[in-house]
Phi, psi and omega in degrees: 000150180286164186301314181293329176291320179298319178297317181295321183284318188259005183300324180280339184260330183231152176281080191235138174224166179296319179295322177300315179297318179295322178296315180295326176294316180297324179281348179088006179274347176229121183247102182277163171273137177253121178229119179053039178078004180253149182260132180234140175230161179254158175301325179297319178299320180291320178297318179296324180297326182258013177292135180297141177282140177290137180286132177267133181293140180278147176286147178291137181285327183268141176250011180293129175233125180301145181301325181293335180283338183248355183288142178278164179301325180295316179298319178295321178297317179295321179295317179295318180296319179297316178295324180294322178293324180292325181288323185284000000 
């Protein structure tokens, strides 16, 4: 279907305008078929254009790791023994 037909058909379902389609074509995110100098797009192309982007998880800002999370069993044994001597 031609660009103006796509806008007429999908205007109620998608936030679409003729200028939006032309912009997306210029940016290369929408590749229409050219026949006799006219631009044609498919409904599938339009659905893909408006498909939600998957959210990428953000990296944690803090790099703090508690000592107990990284301590080896030997280190924990020495710590327990040291605390036991302090208590006694």
